KOLVEX-800538 format. One line per field, with one value per atom (N, C-alpha, C, O, CB): atom name; residue number from 1; x, z, y. Coordinates in Angstrom, 1 decimal. Last residue first. Glycine has a CB too. Layout:
BEGIN
site	[CA, ...]
pos	[NUM, ...]
u	[X, ...]
w	[Z, ...]
v	[Y, ...]
% end
This chain:
BEGIN
site	[N, CA, C, O, CB, N, CA, C, O, CB, N, CA, C, O, CB, N, CA, C, O, CB, N, CA, C, O, CB, N, CA, C, O, CB, N, CA, C, O, CB, N, CA, C, O, CB, N, CA, C, O, CB, N, CA, C, O, CB, N, CA, C, O, CB, N, CA, C, O, CB, N, CA, C, O, CB, N, CA, C, O, CB, N, CA, C, O, CB, N, CA, C, O, CB, N, CA, C, O, CB, N, CA, C, O, CB, N, CA, C, O, CB, N, CA, C, O, CB, N, CA, C, O, CB, N, CA, C, O, CB, N, CA, C, O, CB, N, CA, C, O, CB, N, CA, C, O, CB, N, CA, C, O, CB, N, CA, C, O, CB, N, CA, C, O, CB, N, CA, C, O, CB, N, CA, C, O, CB, N, CA, C, O, CB, N, CA, C, O, CB, N, CA, C, O, CB, N, CA, C, O, CB, N, CA, C, O, CB, N, CA, C, O, CB, N, CA, C, O, CB, N, CA, C, O, CB, N, CA, C, O, CB, N, CA, C, O, CB, N, CA, C, O, CB, N, CA, C, O, CB, N, CA, C, O, CB, N, CA, C, O, CB, N, CA, C, O, CB, N, CA, C, O, CB, N, CA, C, O, CB, N, CA, C, O, CB, N, CA, C, O, CB, N, CA, C, O, CB, N, CA, C, O, CB, N, CA, C, O, CB, N, CA, C, O, CB, N, CA, C, O, CB, N, CA, C, O, CB, N, CA, C, O, CB, N, CA, C, O, CB, N, CA, C, O, CB, N, CA, C, O, CB, N, CA, C, O, CB, N, CA, C, O, CB, N, CA, C, O, CB, N, CA, C, O, CB, N, CA, C, O, CB, N, CA, C, O, CB, N, CA, C, O, CB, N, CA, C, O, CB, N, CA, C, O, CB, N, CA, C, O, CB, N, CA, C, O, CB, N, CA, C, O, CB, N, CA, C, O, CB, N, CA, C, O, CB, N, CA, C, O, CB, N, CA, C, O, CB, N, CA, C, O, CB, N, CA, C, O, CB, N, CA, C, O, CB, N, CA, C, O, CB, N, CA, C, O, CB, N, CA, C, O, CB, N, CA, C, O, CB, N, CA, C, O, CB, N, CA, C, O, CB, N, CA, C, O, CB, N, CA, C, O, CB, N, CA, C, O, CB, N, CA, C, O, CB, N, CA, C, O, CB, N, CA, C, O, CB, N, CA, C, O, CB, N, CA, C, O, CB, N, CA, C, O, CB, N, CA, C, O, CB, N, CA, C, O, CB, N, CA, C, O, CB, N, CA, C, O, CB, N, CA, C, O, CB, N, CA, C, O, CB, N, CA, C, O, CB, N, CA, C, O, CB, N, CA, C, O, CB, N, CA, C, O, CB, N, CA, C, O, CB, N, CA, C, O, CB, N, CA, C, O, CB, N, CA, C, O, CB, N, CA, C, O, CB, N, CA, C, O, CB, N, CA, C, O, CB, N, CA, C, O, CB, N, CA, C, O, CB, N, CA, C, O, CB, N, CA, C, O, CB, N, CA, C, O, CB, N, CA, C, O, CB, N, CA, C, O, CB, N, CA, C, O, CB]
pos	[118, 118, 118, 118, 118, 117, 117, 117, 117, 117, 116, 116, 116, 116, 116, 115, 115, 115, 115, 115, 114, 114, 114, 114, 114, 113, 113, 113, 113, 113, 112, 112, 112, 112, 112, 111, 111, 111, 111, 111, 110, 110, 110, 110, 110, 109, 109, 109, 109, 109, 108, 108, 108, 108, 108, 107, 107, 107, 107, 107, 106, 106, 106, 106, 106, 105, 105, 105, 105, 105, 104, 104, 104, 104, 104, 103, 103, 103, 103, 103, 102, 102, 102, 102, 102, 101, 101, 101, 101, 101, 100, 100, 100, 100, 100, 99, 99, 99, 99, 99, 98, 98, 98, 98, 98, 97, 97, 97, 97, 97, 96, 96, 96, 96, 96, 95, 95, 95, 95, 95, 94, 94, 94, 94, 94, 93, 93, 93, 93, 93, 92, 92, 92, 92, 92, 91, 91, 91, 91, 91, 90, 90, 90, 90, 90, 89, 89, 89, 89, 89, 88, 88, 88, 88, 88, 87, 87, 87, 87, 87, 86, 86, 86, 86, 86, 85, 85, 85, 85, 85, 84, 84, 84, 84, 84, 83, 83, 83, 83, 83, 82, 82, 82, 82, 82, 81, 81, 81, 81, 81, 80, 80, 80, 80, 80, 79, 79, 79, 79, 79, 78, 78, 78, 78, 78, 77, 77, 77, 77, 77, 76, 76, 76, 76, 76, 75, 75, 75, 75, 75, 74, 74, 74, 74, 74, 73, 73, 73, 73, 73, 72, 72, 72, 72, 72, 71, 71, 71, 71, 71, 70, 70, 70, 70, 70, 69, 69, 69, 69, 69, 68, 68, 68, 68, 68, 67, 67, 67, 67, 67, 66, 66, 66, 66, 66, 65, 65, 65, 65, 65, 64, 64, 64, 64, 64, 63, 63, 63, 63, 63, 62, 62, 62, 62, 62, 61, 61, 61, 61, 61, 60, 60, 60, 60, 60, 59, 59, 59, 59, 59, 58, 58, 58, 58, 58, 57, 57, 57, 57, 57, 56, 56, 56, 56, 56, 55, 55, 55, 55, 55, 54, 54, 54, 54, 54, 53, 53, 53, 53, 53, 52, 52, 52, 52, 52, 51, 51, 51, 51, 51, 50, 50, 50, 50, 50, 49, 49, 49, 49, 49, 48, 48, 48, 48, 48, 47, 47, 47, 47, 47, 46, 46, 46, 46, 46, 45, 45, 45, 45, 45, 44, 44, 44, 44, 44, 43, 43, 43, 43, 43, 42, 42, 42, 42, 42, 41, 41, 41, 41, 41, 40, 40, 40, 40, 40, 39, 39, 39, 39, 39, 38, 38, 38, 38, 38, 37, 37, 37, 37, 37, 36, 36, 36, 36, 36, 35, 35, 35, 35, 35, 34, 34, 34, 34, 34, 33, 33, 33, 33, 33, 32, 32, 32, 32, 32, 31, 31, 31, 31, 31, 30, 30, 30, 30, 30, 29, 29, 29, 29, 29, 28, 28, 28, 28, 28, 27, 27, 27, 27, 27, 26, 26, 26, 26, 26, 25, 25, 25, 25, 25, 24, 24, 24, 24, 24, 23, 23, 23, 23, 23, 22, 22, 22, 22, 22, 21, 21, 21, 21, 21, 20, 20, 20, 20, 20, 19, 19, 19, 19, 19, 18, 18, 18, 18, 18, 17, 17, 17, 17, 17, 16, 16, 16, 16, 16, 15, 15, 15, 15, 15, 14, 14, 14, 14, 14, 13, 13, 13, 13, 13, 12, 12, 12, 12, 12, 11, 11, 11, 11, 11, 10, 10, 10, 10, 10, 9, 9, 9, 9, 9, 8, 8, 8, 8, 8, 7, 7, 7, 7, 7, 6, 6, 6, 6, 6, 5, 5, 5, 5, 5, 4, 4, 4, 4, 4, 3, 3, 3, 3, 3, 2, 2, 2, 2, 2, 1, 1, 1, 1, 1]
u	[118.1, 118.7, 119.9, 120.5, 117.6, 117.4, 118.2, 119.0, 119.8, 117.3, 116.3, 116.4, 117.6, 118.6, 116.9, 114.7, 116.3, 116.1, 115.9, 117.7, 112.4, 112.6, 114.3, 114.9, 111.4, 112.1, 112.3, 113.1, 114.0, 113.3, 110.1, 110.5, 110.9, 110.1, 109.1, 109.9, 110.4, 110.8, 111.5, 109.2, 108.7, 110.0, 110.6, 111.8, 109.7, 106.4, 107.5, 108.7, 109.7, 107.3, 105.1, 105.4, 106.8, 107.9, 104.1, 104.7, 105.4, 106.1, 107.3, 104.4, 103.2, 104.3, 104.8, 105.8, 104.3, 100.7, 101.3, 103.0, 103.9, 100.4, 99.8, 100.2, 101.0, 101.7, 99.3, 99.5, 100.5, 101.1, 102.3, 99.6, 97.5, 98.6, 99.8, 100.8, 98.3, 95.4, 95.8, 97.1, 97.7, 94.7, 95.3, 95.8, 96.1, 97.1, 94.5, 94.4, 95.2, 96.0, 97.2, 94.5, 91.8, 92.5, 94.0, 94.8, 91.9, 90.5, 90.8, 91.7, 92.3, 89.5, 90.1, 90.8, 91.3, 92.4, 90.2, 88.5, 89.7, 90.6, 91.8, 89.8, 85.9, 86.6, 88.2, 89.1, 85.9, 83.6, 85.3, 86.1, 87.0, 85.7, 81.1, 81.8, 83.0, 83.4, 80.7, 80.3, 79.7, 80.6, 80.9, 79.7, 81.6, 80.3, 79.5, 78.3, 79.9, 84.1, 83.7, 82.3, 81.7, 84.5, 84.1, 84.3, 83.8, 83.3, 86.1, 83.1, 82.5, 82.6, 81.6, 83.2, 85.7, 84.5, 83.4, 83.0, 84.0, 87.5, 87.6, 86.4, 86.2, 88.4, 86.4, 86.4, 86.4, 85.8, 87.6, 87.3, 85.8, 85.8, 85.1, 84.9, 90.1, 89.3, 88.0, 87.4, 89.5, 90.5, 91.1, 90.2, 89.6, 92.8, 89.4, 88.9, 89.1, 88.3, 89.7, 91.2, 89.7, 89.1, 88.2, 88.9, 94.0, 93.4, 91.9, 91.5, 94.2, 95.7, 94.8, 94.4, 94.5, 93.5, 99.1, 98.1, 96.6, 96.5, 98.6, 101.3, 101.0, 100.1, 100.1, 102.5, 101.6, 102.0, 102.0, 102.6, 101.0, 101.4, 102.3, 102.7, 103.9, 101.5, 99.1, 100.3, 101.5, 102.6, 99.8, 97.0, 97.7, 99.0, 99.9, 96.7, 96.6, 96.9, 97.9, 99.1, 95.6, 95.6, 97.1, 97.5, 98.6, 97.4, 93.5, 94.4, 95.6, 96.6, 94.0, 92.0, 92.1, 93.4, 94.2, 91.1, 91.9, 92.6, 93.0, 94.1, 91.8, 90.0, 91.4, 92.2, 93.4, 91.3, 87.6, 88.5, 89.8, 90.6, 87.7, 87.0, 87.2, 87.9, 89.1, 85.8, 86.4, 87.3, 88.0, 89.2, 86.8, 84.6, 85.6, 86.6, 87.7, 85.4, 82.6, 82.7, 84.2, 85.1, 81.3, 82.1, 82.5, 83.1, 83.9, 81.2, 81.2, 82.1, 83.0, 84.2, 81.7, 78.3, 79.6, 81.1, 82.1, 79.5, 77.1, 77.3, 78.7, 79.8, 75.8, 76.5, 77.7, 77.8, 78.9, 78.0, 74.1, 74.2, 75.1, 74.9, 73.0, 74.8, 74.3, 74.1, 74.0, 75.3, 75.4, 74.2, 73.7, 72.6, 74.7, 77.6, 76.5, 75.2, 74.3, 76.7, 79.1, 79.0, 77.7, 77.0, 80.4, 79.5, 79.0, 78.4, 77.2, 80.4, 81.0, 79.5, 78.9, 77.8, 79.8, 83.2, 82.3, 80.8, 79.7, 82.9, 84.4, 84.2, 83.0, 82.0, 85.9, 84.8, 83.7, 83.3, 82.1, 84.2, 86.7, 85.3, 84.0, 82.8, 85.6, 88.6, 88.0, 86.5, 85.6, 89.1, 89.4, 89.1, 88.3, 87.4, 88.2, 91.4, 90.5, 90.6, 91.7, 90.5, 93.0, 91.9, 90.9, 89.7, 92.5, 95.3, 94.0, 92.8, 91.6, 93.5, 98.2, 96.8, 96.3, 96.6, 96.0, 100.5, 100.5, 99.3, 99.4, 101.6, 99.9, 99.2, 99.7, 99.5, 97.8, 100.9, 101.6, 100.9, 101.7, 101.3, 99.5, 100.7, 101.2, 102.0, 101.2, 96.7, 97.1, 98.4, 98.6, 96.5, 97.8, 97.4, 97.4, 98.0, 96.0, 98.2, 99.2, 98.7, 99.4, 99.4, 95.7, 96.8, 97.8, 98.3, 97.4, 94.2, 93.9, 95.2, 95.7, 92.8, 95.4, 95.7, 95.1, 95.6, 94.8, 94.7, 96.1, 96.2, 96.9, 96.8, 92.0, 92.4, 93.9, 94.4, 92.0, 92.0, 91.4, 91.9, 92.2, 89.8, 93.0, 93.5, 93.2, 93.9, 93.2, 91.3, 92.9, 93.2, 93.9, 94.1, 89.3, 89.1, 90.3, 90.4, 88.1, 90.5, 90.4, 90.1, 90.7, 89.0, 90.3, 91.4, 91.5, 92.4, 92.7, 87.4, 87.6, 89.0, 89.0, 88.0, 87.2, 86.8, 87.2, 87.3, 85.0, 87.3, 86.2, 86.1, 85.2, 84.9, 90.3, 89.9, 88.0, 87.4, 91.5, 91.2, 91.0, 90.4, 89.8, 92.0, 91.0, 90.4, 90.1, 89.1, 91.1, 93.1, 91.7, 90.6, 89.4, 91.6, 95.1, 94.4, 93.1, 92.3, 94.9, 95.4, 95.5, 94.9, 94.2, 97.1, 95.5, 94.7, 94.3, 93.2, 95.4, 98.0, 96.7, 95.4, 94.5, 96.8, 99.8, 99.7, 98.1, 97.4, 100.6, 99.8, 99.3, 99.0, 98.1, 100.4, 100.9, 99.4, 99.0, 98.0, 99.6, 102.8, 102.7, 101.1, 100.2, 103.3, 103.9, 103.0, 102.8, 102.7, 101.3, 106.2, 105.6, 104.9, 105.2, 107.2, 105.4, 105.9, 105.6, 104.4, 106.4, 105.3, 104.6, 105.8, 107.0, 104.5]
w	[97.7, 98.9, 99.5, 100.4, 100.2, 95.8, 95.2, 96.6, 96.5, 93.5, 96.1, 97.0, 96.2, 95.9, 98.8, 93.8, 94.3, 94.8, 94.1, 92.7, 95.0, 94.5, 94.7, 95.7, 95.4, 94.1, 95.3, 94.5, 93.6, 96.5, 93.3, 92.4, 93.5, 93.8, 91.3, 94.8, 93.6, 92.6, 91.6, 92.9, 97.4, 97.3, 95.8, 95.8, 97.9, 96.2, 96.4, 96.8, 96.7, 97.4, 95.5, 94.3, 94.8, 94.2, 93.9, 98.2, 97.2, 96.2, 95.9, 96.5, 99.3, 99.7, 98.7, 98.2, 101.0, 97.7, 97.4, 97.9, 97.1, 98.2, 98.3, 97.5, 96.8, 95.8, 97.2, 101.2, 101.0, 99.4, 99.1, 101.2, 100.6, 101.4, 100.8, 100.1, 103.1, 99.8, 99.1, 99.7, 98.8, 98.8, 102.4, 101.1, 100.0, 99.4, 100.5, 103.8, 104.3, 103.1, 102.9, 105.3, 102.5, 102.9, 103.0, 102.1, 104.2, 102.8, 101.8, 101.7, 100.7, 101.2, 105.9, 105.3, 103.8, 103.5, 105.6, 106.5, 106.7, 106.2, 106.0, 108.2, 104.8, 104.2, 104.7, 103.9, 104.7, 105.5, 105.9, 105.1, 104.6, 105.8, 105.0, 106.2, 106.7, 107.9, 107.5, 103.0, 104.1, 104.9, 105.8, 104.2, 100.6, 100.7, 102.1, 102.4, 99.7, 101.1, 101.5, 101.4, 101.9, 100.5, 100.1, 101.4, 101.8, 102.8, 101.8, 97.3, 98.2, 99.8, 100.5, 98.1, 96.7, 96.6, 97.6, 98.5, 95.2, 97.2, 97.5, 97.7, 98.7, 96.6, 95.3, 96.9, 97.7, 98.7, 97.5, 92.9, 93.3, 95.2, 96.0, 92.5, 93.6, 93.3, 93.4, 94.0, 92.1, 93.7, 94.6, 94.6, 95.6, 94.1, 91.4, 92.7, 93.6, 94.3, 93.2, 89.2, 89.4, 90.6, 91.0, 88.4, 88.9, 89.8, 90.1, 91.1, 91.3, 86.0, 87.0, 87.9, 87.4, 86.2, 85.6, 85.2, 86.2, 87.0, 85.3, 86.3, 84.6, 84.4, 83.3, 83.6, 88.9, 88.7, 87.0, 86.4, 89.6, 89.3, 90.2, 89.2, 88.8, 91.5, 87.5, 87.4, 88.3, 87.8, 88.2, 87.8, 86.8, 86.6, 85.8, 86.0, 90.9, 90.0, 88.8, 88.8, 89.5, 91.0, 91.6, 91.0, 90.5, 92.9, 89.4, 89.0, 89.5, 88.9, 89.3, 91.6, 90.0, 89.4, 88.9, 89.4, 93.6, 93.5, 92.3, 92.1, 94.2, 92.3, 92.9, 93.1, 92.6, 94.3, 91.7, 90.6, 91.1, 90.2, 89.5, 94.6, 93.2, 92.6, 92.8, 92.2, 95.7, 96.1, 95.4, 95.5, 97.0, 94.0, 93.9, 94.6, 94.1, 94.5, 94.6, 93.0, 93.4, 93.1, 91.7, 97.2, 97.2, 95.7, 95.6, 97.7, 96.8, 97.5, 97.4, 97.5, 98.6, 95.8, 94.7, 95.4, 94.8, 94.1, 97.8, 96.9, 96.0, 95.7, 96.0, 99.4, 99.5, 98.8, 99.0, 100.5, 98.1, 99.4, 99.9, 100.4, 99.6, 96.1, 96.0, 97.3, 97.4, 95.2, 97.2, 96.3, 96.1, 95.9, 94.7, 98.5, 99.1, 98.1, 98.4, 99.5, 96.5, 97.7, 98.6, 99.3, 98.6, 95.0, 94.4, 95.8, 96.0, 93.5, 96.9, 96.2, 95.8, 96.3, 94.5, 97.6, 98.7, 98.0, 98.5, 99.5, 94.9, 95.9, 97.0, 97.3, 96.9, 94.1, 93.3, 94.3, 94.4, 91.8, 96.0, 95.8, 95.1, 95.4, 94.7, 95.4, 96.8, 96.8, 97.5, 97.8, 92.4, 93.2, 94.3, 94.3, 92.4, 90.2, 91.4, 92.1, 92.4, 92.3, 88.0, 87.7, 88.9, 88.7, 87.3, 87.1, 88.2, 88.2, 88.4, 87.7, 86.8, 86.3, 87.5, 88.6, 85.8, 87.6, 86.8, 86.1, 84.8, 85.7, 89.4, 88.1, 87.0, 85.8, 88.3, 91.7, 91.3, 89.6, 88.7, 92.7, 91.9, 91.7, 91.2, 90.3, 92.5, 92.5, 91.4, 90.9, 89.7, 91.4, 94.8, 93.4, 92.5, 91.5, 93.4, 96.4, 96.4, 95.1, 94.1, 97.6, 96.7, 96.0, 95.8, 94.7, 96.8, 98.0, 96.4, 95.8, 94.7, 96.5, 100.4, 99.2, 97.7, 96.5, 99.6, 101.5, 101.3, 100.0, 99.0, 102.8, 101.5, 100.9, 100.6, 99.5, 101.7, 103.3, 101.9, 101.1, 100.0, 101.8, 105.9, 104.8, 103.5, 102.6, 105.3, 106.5, 105.9, 105.4, 104.3, 107.1, 107.2, 106.0, 105.4, 104.2, 106.4, 109.1, 107.9, 106.8, 105.7, 108.1, 111.7, 110.9, 109.3, 108.5, 111.8, 112.2, 111.7, 110.8, 109.6, 113.4, 113.7, 112.1, 111.3, 110.1, 111.9, 116.4, 116.1, 114.2, 113.5, 117.2, 116.7, 116.6, 115.8, 114.9, 114.9, 117.4, 118.5, 117.9, 118.7, 119.3, 114.6, 115.8, 117.0, 117.7, 116.1, 113.2, 112.9, 113.9, 113.9, 111.7, 114.7, 114.5, 114.1, 114.4, 113.7, 113.9, 115.5, 115.5, 116.5, 116.1, 111.0, 111.8, 113.3, 113.6, 112.0, 110.9, 110.2, 110.9, 111.2, 109.0, 112.1, 112.4, 112.3, 113.2, 111.7, 110.3, 111.5, 112.5, 113.3, 112.1, 108.0, 108.0, 109.5, 109.9, 107.4, 107.6, 108.5, 108.6, 109.1, 110.3, 104.2, 105.4, 106.1, 105.5, 104.9, 102.1, 102.5, 104.2, 104.9, 102.6, 100.0, 100.7, 101.6, 101.8, 101.1, 97.4, 97.5, 98.7, 98.5, 95.7]
v	[130.8, 131.8, 131.3, 131.9, 131.9, 129.5, 130.0, 131.4, 132.4, 130.4, 125.8, 127.1, 128.1, 127.5, 126.7, 123.8, 124.1, 125.9, 126.8, 123.9, 121.3, 122.7, 123.2, 122.9, 123.8, 118.0, 118.8, 120.2, 120.2, 117.9, 115.7, 116.9, 118.1, 118.9, 117.3, 113.8, 113.3, 114.7, 114.8, 112.2, 114.7, 113.9, 113.8, 113.5, 112.6, 116.1, 116.9, 116.2, 116.8, 117.7, 113.7, 114.5, 115.3, 115.3, 115.6, 112.7, 112.0, 112.8, 112.7, 111.2, 114.9, 114.6, 113.6, 114.2, 114.2, 114.3, 115.4, 115.5, 116.0, 116.4, 111.8, 111.8, 112.9, 112.8, 111.4, 112.5, 111.3, 111.4, 111.2, 109.8, 113.9, 114.5, 113.6, 113.9, 114.3, 112.2, 113.1, 113.9, 114.6, 113.9, 110.9, 110.1, 111.2, 111.1, 109.0, 112.9, 112.2, 111.4, 111.4, 111.4, 113.3, 114.3, 113.6, 114.0, 114.9, 110.8, 111.1, 112.6, 112.8, 111.1, 111.0, 110.2, 110.2, 109.7, 109.2, 113.0, 113.3, 112.1, 112.3, 113.6, 112.0, 113.3, 113.1, 113.0, 115.0, 110.6, 110.4, 111.0, 110.4, 108.9, 111.0, 112.0, 111.3, 111.3, 112.2, 110.0, 109.2, 110.0, 109.3, 107.6, 111.3, 111.3, 110.8, 111.2, 110.5, 110.5, 112.0, 112.2, 113.2, 113.2, 107.8, 108.0, 109.7, 109.9, 107.5, 108.4, 107.4, 107.7, 107.9, 106.1, 109.4, 110.1, 109.6, 110.2, 110.0, 107.3, 108.7, 109.4, 110.1, 109.3, 105.4, 105.0, 106.1, 106.2, 104.0, 106.4, 106.3, 106.2, 106.9, 104.7, 106.3, 107.6, 107.5, 108.5, 108.0, 103.4, 104.3, 105.8, 106.2, 104.5, 102.7, 102.1, 103.2, 103.9, 100.8, 103.9, 104.3, 103.8, 104.6, 103.7, 105.3, 104.1, 104.4, 105.0, 103.9, 106.1, 106.5, 105.1, 104.0, 107.2, 107.4, 106.7, 107.1, 108.1, 105.2, 108.8, 108.9, 107.8, 107.3, 108.8, 109.4, 108.2, 108.0, 107.0, 107.1, 112.1, 111.3, 110.3, 110.2, 110.7, 112.7, 113.7, 112.7, 112.6, 115.5, 111.0, 111.0, 111.9, 111.6, 111.2, 111.3, 110.2, 110.3, 109.9, 110.0, 113.8, 113.5, 112.6, 112.7, 113.2, 113.5, 114.4, 114.3, 114.5, 115.6, 111.7, 111.5, 111.9, 111.1, 112.3, 113.6, 112.4, 111.5, 110.9, 111.7, 115.5, 115.9, 114.7, 114.8, 116.6, 114.2, 114.4, 115.1, 115.3, 115.4, 113.2, 112.1, 113.0, 112.8, 111.5, 115.8, 114.8, 113.7, 113.3, 114.3, 116.7, 117.3, 116.3, 116.2, 118.7, 114.8, 114.7, 115.5, 114.7, 115.7, 115.7, 114.3, 114.0, 113.1, 113.4, 118.1, 118.1, 116.8, 116.7, 118.4, 118.0, 118.3, 118.2, 118.3, 120.0, 117.1, 116.1, 116.8, 116.2, 115.9, 119.4, 118.7, 117.8, 117.3, 118.2, 120.7, 120.0, 118.8, 117.7, 119.7, 122.3, 120.8, 119.8, 118.6, 120.1, 124.6, 124.6, 122.8, 122.3, 125.6, 124.0, 124.4, 124.1, 123.3, 125.9, 123.1, 122.2, 122.8, 122.1, 122.1, 125.4, 124.0, 123.3, 123.1, 123.0, 127.2, 127.7, 126.2, 125.9, 128.9, 125.8, 126.1, 126.4, 126.0, 127.5, 125.3, 124.0, 124.5, 123.8, 123.5, 127.9, 127.0, 125.9, 125.6, 126.3, 128.8, 129.6, 128.6, 128.5, 131.2, 127.1, 126.9, 127.6, 127.2, 127.7, 125.3, 126.8, 126.5, 125.7, 127.9, 123.7, 123.9, 124.9, 125.3, 123.0, 124.4, 123.6, 123.5, 123.2, 122.2, 126.0, 126.7, 125.9, 126.4, 128.2, 124.2, 124.4, 125.0, 124.7, 123.1, 122.4, 123.8, 124.0, 123.9, 124.1, 120.3, 120.2, 121.1, 120.9, 120.5, 121.9, 120.6, 120.1, 119.6, 119.3, 124.2, 124.1, 122.9, 122.9, 124.5, 122.7, 123.4, 123.7, 123.7, 124.4, 121.7, 120.7, 121.5, 121.2, 119.8, 123.7, 122.8, 122.3, 122.7, 121.8, 124.8, 125.5, 124.4, 124.5, 126.7, 122.5, 123.2, 123.8, 123.4, 124.4, 122.4, 121.3, 122.0, 121.9, 119.6, 124.8, 124.5, 123.3, 123.4, 124.0, 124.2, 125.4, 125.3, 125.7, 126.5, 122.4, 122.1, 123.2, 122.9, 122.0, 123.1, 121.9, 121.8, 121.2, 120.7, 125.0, 125.5, 124.4, 124.5, 125.9, 123.2, 124.1, 124.7, 124.9, 125.3, 121.8, 120.8, 122.1, 122.1, 119.4, 123.1, 123.5, 122.7, 123.0, 123.2, 122.1, 123.8, 123.9, 124.4, 125.0, 119.9, 119.9, 121.3, 121.5, 119.7, 120.7, 120.0, 120.3, 120.7, 120.8, 120.8, 122.5, 121.8, 122.5, 123.8, 118.6, 119.4, 120.4, 121.2, 119.7, 117.4, 116.8, 117.4, 117.1, 116.0, 118.9, 119.0, 118.3, 118.7, 118.4, 118.5, 119.8, 119.9, 120.8, 120.4, 115.8, 116.1, 117.5, 117.7, 116.0, 115.9, 115.1, 115.7, 116.0, 113.8, 117.6, 117.8, 117.3, 118.1, 117.1, 115.9, 117.0, 117.6, 117.9, 117.5, 113.6, 113.4, 115.0, 115.1, 112.4, 114.9, 114.1, 114.2, 114.9, 112.2, 117.5, 116.2, 115.8, 116.5, 116.5, 118.3, 118.8, 117.3, 116.3, 119.7, 119.8, 118.4, 119.2, 120.1, 116.9, 122.6, 121.8, 120.7, 120.7, 122.4, 125.1, 123.7, 123.2, 123.5, 122.7]
% end
């Protein structure tokens, strides 16, 4: 798990017409699972349920991930922000949600640096 540039993610997502965001989703799921010490989130589950529910599950997933990141980082929840993330995702503003989630993950990395043995 390492810090990622939010601006680079947005830039690459824009110039690839949104395709780079698929990688951002995969990376954030891996990083969130590592941060939470849990395999709570899965990319295949996300894709399958998002297709079956015509995208509704994706908004719920972003709500759940934001909630889990808040609980892990701050030891508390911020329901207004978490719900806003789900609603923003539902209305195709997922890049704001991904950016916010990356900020949370970057804060976690700053507070919990890994010691390199090399």
